[in-house]
Backbone as numpy.savetxt, mean C-alpha at the origin, in Angstrom:
# Nx Ny Nz CAx CAy CAz Cx Cy Cz
3.90 -22.37 -19.16 2.97 -21.87 -18.07 2.04 -20.86 -18.59
0.70 -21.06 -18.31 -0.36 -20.22 -18.77 -0.37 -18.89 -18.04
-1.02 -17.95 -18.57 -0.99 -16.69 -17.84 -1.74 -16.81 -16.53
-2.84 -17.67 -16.55 -3.59 -17.86 -15.11 -2.77 -18.47 -14.17
-1.88 -19.47 -14.45 -1.15 -20.20 -13.62 0.04 -19.18 -13.10
0.59 -18.38 -14.08 1.65 -17.40 -13.58 0.96 -16.44 -12.57
-0.26 -15.97 -12.87 -0.80 -14.99 -11.94 -1.07 -15.65 -10.59
-1.49 -16.81 -10.41 -1.69 -17.55 -9.15 -0.51 -17.64 -8.50
0.64 -18.03 -9.34 1.98 -18.34 -8.62 2.46 -16.98 -8.04
2.34 -15.88 -8.87 2.77 -14.59 -8.22 2.00 -14.27 -6.89
0.80 -14.42 -6.85 -0.05 -14.10 -5.71 0.51 -15.09 -4.55
0.64 -16.31 -4.74 1.07 -17.14 -3.67 2.40 -16.80 -3.24
3.30 -16.41 -4.11 4.64 -16.11 -3.78 4.65 -14.86 -2.82
3.90 -13.86 -3.20 3.87 -12.65 -2.41 3.25 -13.02 -0.87
2.16 -13.66 -0.88 1.61 -14.10 0.42 2.62 -14.87 1.35
3.22 -15.85 0.71 4.24 -16.74 1.57 5.42 -15.81 2.10
5.96 -14.94 1.21 7.09 -14.10 1.62 6.57 -13.18 2.89
5.37 -12.73 2.71 4.88 -11.76 3.75 4.69 -12.62 5.18
4.09 -13.87 5.01 3.98 -14.71 6.20 5.38 -14.99 6.88
6.41 -15.24 5.91 7.72 -15.55 6.56 8.28 -14.24 7.23
8.10 -13.15 6.64 8.63 -11.90 7.23 7.97 -11.66 8.59
6.65 -11.72 8.60 5.88 -11.40 9.91 6.39 -12.51 10.94
6.45 -13.72 10.64 6.83 -14.74 11.49 8.29 -14.42 12.13
9.15 -14.05 11.30 10.60 -13.58 11.71 10.47 -12.45 12.61
9.56 -11.47 12.36 9.49 -10.31 13.22 8.92 -10.65 14.59
8.10 -11.74 14.73 7.40 -11.92 15.99 8.19 -13.32 16.61
9.27 -13.63 16.18 10.00 -14.85 16.74 10.17 -14.59 18.25
10.59 -13.48 18.66 10.77 -13.05 20.05 9.45 -12.42 20.49
8.65 -12.96 21.42 7.27 -12.39 21.78 7.38 -11.24 22.76
8.36 -11.29 23.62 8.26 -10.32 24.77 9.25 -9.13 24.34
8.75 -7.90 24.08 9.54 -6.81 23.78 9.46 -5.66 24.67
10.44 -4.92 24.90 10.35 -3.60 25.65 10.58 -2.54 24.62
9.88 -1.40 24.87 10.12 -0.21 24.03 11.17 0.61 24.85
12.16 1.22 24.09 13.24 1.99 24.62 13.08 3.32 23.86
13.11 4.47 24.66 13.13 5.81 24.19 14.33 6.48 24.65
15.18 7.03 23.61 16.41 7.81 23.86 15.99 9.23 23.64
15.89 9.97 24.77 15.55 11.43 24.62 16.58 12.26 24.28
16.20 13.44 23.79 17.14 14.39 23.30 18.02 15.00 24.52
17.53 14.90 25.72 18.21 15.49 26.91 19.38 14.41 27.37
19.50 13.25 26.71 20.37 12.18 27.06 19.90 11.18 27.90
18.58 11.28 28.26 18.02 10.11 29.11 17.51 8.97 28.26
17.40 7.84 28.93 16.92 6.57 28.17 15.84 6.03 29.08
14.63 5.74 28.48 13.50 5.21 29.30 13.28 3.76 28.69
13.01 2.85 29.50 12.54 1.50 29.16 11.33 1.18 29.62
10.39 0.61 28.90 8.97 0.19 29.32 8.27 -0.23 28.12
6.98 0.22 28.12 5.99 -0.14 27.09 5.14 1.03 26.65
4.97 1.34 25.44 4.12 2.36 24.88 2.79 1.74 25.00
1.93 2.34 25.87 0.51 1.74 25.99 -0.45 2.19 24.99
-0.21 3.68 24.75 -1.08 4.25 23.58 -0.52 5.58 23.21
-1.04 6.11 22.20 -0.58 7.38 21.69 -1.76 8.33 21.65
-1.63 9.50 22.40 -2.69 10.42 22.39 -2.48 11.54 21.33
-3.48 12.40 21.20 -3.35 13.40 20.20 -2.09 14.23 20.39
-1.75 14.81 19.28 -0.38 15.66 19.19 0.70 14.84 19.42
0.74 13.57 19.09 1.82 12.70 19.09 2.47 12.56 20.52
1.67 12.33 21.57 2.12 12.16 22.93 2.07 10.67 23.20
3.31 10.15 23.53 3.40 8.68 24.02 2.98 8.54 25.48
1.99 7.60 25.73 1.74 7.18 27.13 2.63 5.99 27.42
3.65 6.21 28.35 4.83 5.33 28.37 4.87 4.77 29.83
4.63 3.44 29.89 4.76 2.72 31.23 6.08 2.15 31.44
6.82 2.67 32.44 8.08 2.18 32.73 8.06 0.81 33.38
9.24 0.17 33.34 9.38 -1.19 33.88 9.06 -1.21 35.31
9.25 0.07 36.09 9.05 0.16 37.45 7.49 0.31 37.72
6.69 0.47 36.72 5.29 0.69 36.85 4.81 2.04 36.74
5.60 3.02 36.84 5.19 4.43 36.74 4.91 4.71 35.28
3.94 5.66 35.10 3.45 6.09 33.70 3.83 7.43 33.49
4.34 7.71 32.32 4.92 9.03 31.83 4.25 9.37 30.52
4.15 10.74 30.29 3.56 11.27 29.14 4.82 12.00 28.34
5.13 11.43 27.30 6.20 11.85 26.43 5.88 12.36 25.14
6.24 13.61 24.92 5.96 14.18 23.49 6.94 13.74 22.59
6.53 13.36 21.25 7.33 12.96 20.36 8.52 13.76 19.95
8.34 15.09 20.19 9.33 16.17 19.93 10.61 15.92 20.72
10.41 15.32 21.90 11.47 15.20 22.86 12.31 13.88 22.61
11.79 13.05 21.69 12.37 11.72 21.54 13.34 11.77 20.35
14.60 11.31 20.72 15.64 11.26 19.68 15.43 10.01 18.88
15.23 8.88 19.54 15.22 7.57 18.84 14.33 6.73 19.64
13.48 5.80 18.93 12.60 4.86 19.55 12.95 3.52 18.92
13.19 2.49 19.74 13.51 1.20 19.31 13.04 0.05 20.28
13.20 -1.13 19.96 12.70 -2.19 20.80 13.98 -3.21 21.19
13.77 -3.77 22.35 14.71 -4.94 22.70 13.92 -6.02 23.22
14.46 -7.24 23.14 13.85 -8.47 23.64 13.99 -8.27 25.28
12.91 -8.57 25.95 12.89 -8.49 27.35 13.97 -9.48 27.98
14.96 -8.91 28.63 15.98 -9.79 29.19 17.01 -10.08 28.16
17.09 -9.48 26.99 17.98 -9.88 25.95 18.71 -8.71 25.39
19.41 -8.82 24.34 20.23 -7.63 23.75 19.21 -6.81 22.86
19.66 -5.69 22.54 18.88 -4.75 21.63 18.80 -5.48 20.34
17.57 -5.14 19.69 17.40 -5.68 18.35 18.11 -4.86 17.45
18.70 -5.53 16.36 19.61 -4.80 15.38 18.83 -3.86 14.62
17.52 -4.09 14.34 16.60 -3.16 13.45 15.93 -2.29 14.48
16.11 -1.18 14.57 15.30 -0.26 15.62 14.23 0.48 14.90
13.18 0.88 15.47 12.06 1.66 14.92 12.70 3.06 14.48
12.75 3.39 13.14 13.34 4.69 12.81 12.43 5.27 11.55
11.13 4.95 11.55 10.35 5.33 10.43 10.16 6.81 10.41
10.25 7.35 9.25 10.10 8.91 9.03 8.65 9.26 9.04
8.23 9.65 10.30 6.72 9.93 10.53 6.37 11.34 9.87
7.32 12.14 9.55 6.84 13.45 8.94 7.88 13.69 7.84
7.33 14.19 6.68 8.11 14.67 5.63 7.74 14.12 4.25
8.51 14.26 3.27 8.16 13.90 1.88 8.37 12.36 1.83
7.49 11.64 1.02 7.75 10.30 0.74 7.37 9.94 -0.73
7.78 8.75 -1.15 7.43 8.26 -2.49 6.99 6.72 -2.29
6.31 6.32 -3.28 5.76 4.93 -3.23 5.63 4.46 -4.67
6.34 3.34 -4.95 6.09 2.54 -6.13 5.51 1.26 -5.86
4.41 0.92 -6.56 3.58 -0.24 -6.13 3.21 -0.89 -7.41
3.11 -2.40 -7.23 2.69 -3.24 -8.31 1.40 -3.91 -7.91
0.32 -3.98 -8.80 -0.89 -4.50 -8.38 -1.26 -5.70 -9.14
-1.81 -6.76 -8.54 -2.38 -8.01 -9.17 -3.79 -7.90 -9.03
-4.59 -7.97 -10.14 -6.00 -7.74 -10.10 -6.77 -9.14 -10.50
-7.80 -9.28 -9.92 -8.58 -10.56 -10.06 -9.98 -10.24 -10.42
-10.50 -10.72 -11.47 -11.92 -10.53 -11.88 -12.48 -11.73 -12.49
-13.90 -11.69 -12.86 -14.49 -12.81 -13.55 -15.33 -12.44 -14.58
-15.55 -13.26 -15.53 -16.58 -13.09 -16.74 -17.31 -14.30 -16.79
-18.24 -14.16 -17.70 -19.33 -15.45 -18.06 -18.39 -16.59 -18.66
-17.40 -16.34 -19.44 -16.79 -17.32 -20.21 -15.54 -17.61 -19.55
-15.15 -17.11 -18.46 -13.75 -17.32 -17.74 -13.96 -17.17 -16.25
-13.40 -18.12 -15.47 -13.59 -18.01 -14.02 -12.56 -17.05 -13.45
-11.48 -16.76 -14.18 -10.39 -15.76 -13.71 -9.96 -14.96 -14.81
-10.05 -13.59 -14.46 -9.36 -12.72 -15.45 -8.27 -11.86 -14.81
-7.03 -12.34 -14.93 -5.95 -11.76 -14.33 -5.67 -10.32 -14.84
-5.36 -9.39 -14.03 -5.00 -8.07 -14.33 -3.81 -7.66 -13.77
-3.23 -6.51 -14.29 -1.89 -6.11 -13.73 -1.94 -4.54 -13.68
-1.26 -3.94 -12.76 -1.12 -2.52 -12.62 0.14 -1.97 -11.96
0.38 -0.86 -12.31 1.68 -0.10 -11.73 1.21 1.20 -11.12
1.77 1.56 -10.06 1.34 2.78 -9.41 2.55 3.60 -8.78
2.59 4.81 -9.03 3.65 5.63 -8.44 3.09 6.96 -8.00
3.63 7.30 -6.83 3.03 8.48 -6.20 4.24 9.20 -5.36
3.98 10.57 -5.16 4.66 11.20 -4.27 3.87 12.10 -3.20
4.26 12.18 -2.05 3.43 12.95 -1.06 4.04 13.41 0.07
3.47 14.07 0.95 4.00 14.60 2.28 3.03 14.06 3.42
3.91 13.54 4.31 3.24 13.02 5.48 3.33 14.04 6.59
2.08 14.36 7.09 2.01 15.36 8.12 2.24 14.83 9.41
1.98 13.50 9.71 2.35 12.70 10.78 2.17 11.25 10.44
2.44 10.38 11.41 2.36 8.98 11.07 0.92 8.57 10.65
-0.10 9.10 11.24 -1.47 8.70 10.88 -2.09 9.24 9.60
-1.46 10.14 9.09 -1.98 10.66 7.75 -1.00 11.38 7.00
-1.07 11.31 5.59 -0.35 12.12 4.72 -1.03 12.09 3.48
-0.73 13.01 2.52 -1.47 13.23 1.38 -0.38 13.21 0.17
-0.98 12.57 -0.98 -0.08 12.34 -2.08 -0.80 12.45 -3.30
-0.12 12.59 -4.41 -0.70 12.56 -5.79 0.17 11.54 -6.61
-0.53 10.90 -7.62 0.29 9.89 -8.43 -0.53 9.48 -9.65
0.14 8.61 -10.31 -0.48 8.06 -11.54 -0.53 6.53 -11.47
-1.52 5.96 -12.14 -1.65 4.49 -12.00 -2.01 3.93 -13.47
-1.39 2.91 -13.85 -1.52 2.21 -15.04 -2.14 0.89 -14.74
-3.28 0.76 -15.48 -4.20 -0.52 -15.17 -4.47 -1.16 -16.45
-4.13 -2.51 -16.48 -4.59 -3.39 -17.66 -5.51 -4.49 -16.87
-6.81 -4.32 -16.91 -7.67 -5.02 -16.15 -7.89 -6.46 -16.69
-7.39 -6.73 -17.81 -7.41 -8.19 -18.49 -6.11 -8.20 -19.30
-5.23 -9.14 -18.99 -3.91 -9.20 -19.67 -4.08 -9.63 -21.12
-5.17 -10.30 -21.44 -5.41 -10.67 -22.78 -6.31 -9.74 -23.55
-6.39 -8.51 -23.13 -7.15 -7.41 -23.76 -6.35 -6.25 -24.04
-6.81 -5.36 -25.00 -6.09 -4.15 -25.38 -6.68 -3.03 -24.57
-7.62 -3.25 -23.63 -8.24 -2.15 -22.80 -7.38 -1.78 -21.58
-6.76 -0.63 -21.68 -5.89 -0.14 -20.73 -6.31 1.32 -20.35
-6.06 1.64 -19.00 -6.40 2.94 -18.55 -5.24 3.50 -17.67
-5.10 4.81 -17.84 -4.12 5.63 -17.11 -4.76 6.54 -16.21
-4.65 6.45 -14.94 -5.43 7.31 -13.96 -4.51 8.26 -13.32
-4.90 9.52 -13.12 -4.32 10.46 -12.16 -5.25 10.50 -10.88
-4.62 10.65 -9.69 -5.46 10.52 -8.42 -4.61 11.31 -7.33
-5.59 11.55 -6.33 -5.11 12.02 -5.01 -5.19 10.91 -3.87
-4.51 10.77 -3.00 -4.55 9.74 -1.90 -4.36 10.36 -0.59
-4.98 9.81 0.45 -4.63 9.93 1.86 -4.22 8.61 2.39
-3.07 8.51 3.15 -2.53 7.35 3.60 -1.95 7.50 4.97
-2.15 6.50 5.84 -1.61 6.51 7.27 -1.27 5.26 7.86
-0.44 5.27 8.85 0.14 3.94 9.49 -0.24 4.11 10.93
-0.87 2.97 11.55 -1.53 3.05 12.72 -0.63 2.80 14.00
0.53 2.07 13.78 1.30 1.84 14.99 2.70 2.30 14.74
3.47 2.60 15.87 4.85 2.99 15.83 5.70 1.65 16.00
5.50 0.71 15.11 6.17 -0.59 15.29 6.82 -0.96 13.92
7.73 -2.04 14.06 8.45 -2.47 12.91 7.43 -2.92 11.74
6.31 -3.64 12.24 5.30 -4.09 11.26 4.03 -3.29 11.76
3.58 -2.45 10.80 2.37 -1.69 11.13 1.25 -1.78 10.19
-0.09 -1.90 10.56 -1.14 -1.86 9.53 -1.26 -0.38 8.97
-1.63 -0.30 7.64 -1.85 0.90 7.17 -3.21 0.97 6.40
-3.67 2.09 6.17 -4.92 2.45 5.30 -4.52 3.42 4.13
-5.24 3.32 3.17 -5.16 4.27 2.07 -6.53 4.34 1.21
-6.77 5.56 0.84 -7.95 5.89 0.12 -7.60 6.80 -1.10
-7.74 6.39 -2.32 -7.43 7.17 -3.52 -8.55 7.44 -4.33
-8.60 8.59 -5.02 -9.75 8.92 -5.87 -9.25 9.86 -7.04
-9.71 9.68 -8.19 -9.18 10.55 -9.34 -9.93 10.27 -10.67
-9.33 10.36 -11.72 -9.96 10.20 -13.05 -8.98 9.48 -13.98
-9.47 8.49 -14.68 -8.76 7.68 -15.64 -8.90 8.00 -17.09
-7.92 8.02 -17.80 -7.87 8.16 -19.21 -7.49 6.97 -20.05
-8.42 6.67 -21.00 -7.96 5.48 -21.77 -7.16 5.97 -22.97
-6.47 5.08 -23.67 -5.75 5.39 -24.92 -5.83 4.24 -25.95
-5.77 4.43 -27.19 -5.93 3.45 -28.16 -4.54 3.02 -28.71
-4.54 1.56 -28.61 -3.25 1.05 -29.04 -3.59 -0.14 -29.91
-4.81 -0.30 -30.47 -5.23 -1.31 -31.36 -6.06 -0.67 -32.43
-5.96 -1.36 -33.63 -6.65 -1.01 -34.82 -8.24 -1.16 -34.75
-8.62 -2.08 -33.85 -9.96 -2.39 -33.71 -10.63 -1.36 -32.80
-9.97 -0.62 -32.02 -10.64 0.34 -31.03 -10.68 1.79 -31.95
-11.80 2.20 -32.31 -11.89 3.56 -32.95 -11.64 4.77 -31.98
-12.21 4.61 -30.85 -12.04 5.65 -29.80 -12.33 5.01 -28.50
-11.91 5.82 -27.46 -12.15 5.32 -26.10 -12.26 6.57 -25.13
-12.84 6.50 -24.01 -12.98 7.47 -23.11 -12.86 6.86 -21.65
-12.43 7.68 -20.74 -12.19 7.25 -19.29 -13.38 7.75 -18.38
-12.97 7.75 -17.12 -14.05 8.17 -16.14 -13.51 8.07 -14.76
-14.42 8.07 -13.84 -14.10 8.21 -12.35 -13.36 6.98 -11.82
-12.41 7.17 -11.05 -11.58 6.12 -10.44 -11.60 6.23 -8.80
-11.64 5.25 -8.18 -11.39 5.18 -6.67 -10.95 3.97 -6.20
-10.15 3.84 -5.08 -9.57 2.65 -4.58 -9.34 2.74 -3.11
-9.94 1.99 -2.30 -9.60 1.94 -0.87 -8.59 0.70 -0.73
-7.71 0.84 0.37 -6.80 -0.33 0.51 -6.33 -0.35 1.99
-6.12 -1.52 2.52 -5.61 -1.90 3.87 -4.39 -2.83 3.73
-3.38 -2.67 4.51 -2.30 -3.52 4.46 -1.33 -3.41 5.51
-0.07 -3.78 5.26 0.96 -3.87 6.19 2.24 -3.10 5.77
2.88 -2.28 6.60 4.20 -1.77 6.36 5.15 -2.76 6.91
6.06 -3.39 6.18 7.04 -4.30 6.58 8.26 -3.76 6.89
8.37 -3.15 8.10 9.75 -2.47 8.33 9.41 -1.09 8.79
10.47 -0.53 9.60 10.35 0.87 10.06 11.72 1.53 10.04
12.29 1.59 8.76 13.65 2.17 8.57 13.49 3.44 8.02
14.65 4.25 8.05 14.61 5.52 7.54 14.60 5.68 6.10
15.02 4.77 5.46 15.06 4.73 3.93 13.90 3.96 3.27
14.30 2.82 2.68 13.24 2.11 1.94 12.67 0.95 2.67
11.34 0.76 2.74 10.69 -0.42 3.38 9.66 -1.08 2.31
9.21 -2.16 2.59 8.30 -2.92 1.83 6.86 -2.73 2.33
5.88 -2.77 1.51 4.44 -2.80 1.87 3.74 -3.88 1.14
2.69 -4.41 1.73 1.80 -5.30 0.98 0.30 -4.97 1.39
-0.60 -5.02 0.51 -1.98 -4.70 0.83 -2.96 -5.39 0.06
-4.23 -5.34 0.40 -5.29 -5.78 -0.24 -6.29 -4.65 -0.48
-6.88 -4.59 -1.57 -7.89 -3.45 -1.75 -8.93 -3.76 -2.81
-9.51 -2.65 -3.20 -10.69 -2.74 -4.32 -10.39 -1.58 -5.19
-10.58 -1.80 -6.51 -10.46 -0.79 -7.43 -11.61 -0.66 -8.40
-12.08 0.53 -8.62 -13.26 0.93 -9.35 -12.88 1.88 -10.54
-13.22 1.54 -11.74 -12.83 2.52 -12.87 -13.87 2.47 -13.85
-14.45 3.62 -14.26 -15.35 3.62 -15.40 -14.57 3.90 -16.76
-14.98 3.36 -17.84 -14.33 3.53 -19.09 -15.27 3.05 -20.09
-15.05 3.63 -21.41 -15.71 3.17 -22.58 -14.92 3.02 -23.79
-15.24 2.00 -24.60 -14.36 1.57 -25.75 -15.40 1.41 -26.89
-15.07 2.00 -27.95 -15.87 1.91 -29.35 -14.97 1.08 -30.23
-15.55 -0.17 -30.54 -14.78 -1.11 -31.48 -15.43 -1.18 -32.79
-14.57 -1.33 -33.76 -14.93 -1.56 -35.21 -14.99 -3.10 -35.35
-16.27 -3.62 -35.48 -16.58 -5.05 -35.60 -16.80 -5.62 -36.91
-16.78 -4.60 -37.91 -16.97 -5.14 -39.30 -16.17 -4.22 -40.32
-15.29 -4.77 -41.19 -14.70 -3.97 -42.26 -15.53 -3.69 -43.40
-16.74 -4.38 -43.53 -17.53 -4.17 -44.66 -18.58 -3.18 -44.60
-19.34 -3.05 -43.51 -20.42 -2.09 -43.35 -20.17 -1.26 -42.18
-18.96 -1.09 -41.64 -18.56 -0.18 -40.60 -19.52 -0.20 -39.42
-19.93 -1.42 -38.99 -20.61 -1.56 -37.76 -19.64 -1.37 -36.63
-20.11 -0.82 -35.49 -19.35 -0.63 -34.38 -20.01 -1.14 -33.12
-19.25 -1.30 -32.10 -19.80 -1.89 -30.78 -19.22 -1.00 -29.71
-19.99 -0.45 -28.94 -19.58 0.33 -27.77 -19.69 -0.34 -26.52
-18.53 -0.50 -25.83 -18.59 -1.12 -24.47 -18.40 -0.12 -23.39
-19.43 0.10 -22.65 -19.30 0.94 -21.32 -19.04 0.01 -20.15
-17.96 0.24 -19.69 -17.55 -0.71 -18.54 -17.33 0.01 -17.24
-17.74 -0.65 -16.07 -17.39 -0.28 -14.81 -16.44 -1.43 -14.29
-15.15 -1.30 -14.38 -14.26 -2.33 -13.85 -14.32 -2.28 -12.28
-14.52 -3.48 -11.73 -14.59 -3.70 -10.25 -13.54 -4.84 -9.98
-12.48 -4.42 -9.35 -11.41 -5.52 -9.11 -10.97 -5.63 -7.68
-10.76 -6.73 -7.16 -10.02 -6.93 -5.85 -8.54 -6.85 -6.25
-7.70 -6.31 -5.50 -6.35 -6.18 -5.80 -5.47 -6.70 -4.71
-4.29 -7.39 -4.96 -3.28 -7.53 -4.12 -2.03 -6.87 -4.59
-1.43 -6.08 -3.73 -0.43 -5.10 -4.02 0.80 -5.32 -3.22
1.92 -5.11 -3.80 3.22 -5.00 -3.05 4.06 -3.84 -3.62
4.65 -3.16 -2.81 5.37 -2.07 -3.14 6.67 -1.70 -2.23
7.31 -0.60 -2.70 8.49 0.00 -1.98 8.13 1.44 -1.57
8.29 1.68 -0.31 8.07 3.01 0.31 9.36 3.63 0.66
9.53 4.78 0.21 10.83 5.45 0.44 10.67 7.05 0.66
């Protein structure tokens, strides 16, 4: 199997697994939200929206509307309307320290090739102030062409948030930093890095206290320069100043 075929196979596998997961999550269409309060009360209904300062606007099954602050909630989960409680309740840690390990598949094009598969690894640690935003720092290894020796290691800061208090929630992320190149080939005399940034949107697949999966699509921009030795006889060199621009498909573990 060629590198290109393997790359396409990995992308298709991730997309298919995500579709199966989402379909399984939505198998029962009608859900009710259940709030277990710290005073021992239990409320059943629907969260219609979330206002500032983490206040749930909660519509009871009786039709009445209540405003419930998240600090008074012990547990939030869902049940199928008219059915038993779901086994997997919403228990996402909306505040506190978190970590993320992520694998990136990158897709680019060149004049002599319709597809340039790339690969990346990303690790970060951060603190979530609330569900809608948290801040982290991390490192990212990127090889924009699997058949090339051009590699970049970037350090960055990121803001990341999750939009819904649900088992499956959309998320956004925006990272910016600086990338450093390193020489691992005798043909590269020296190299230098540059500015890096990457926006991303995706889904958090699960809302558990410990580890959950994520999948996302994004865009990666990285400046770099490589100085090649192209002749052993007259010491001619070739300098490549590159602005890598790649669409990315990412899958990761959030913990």
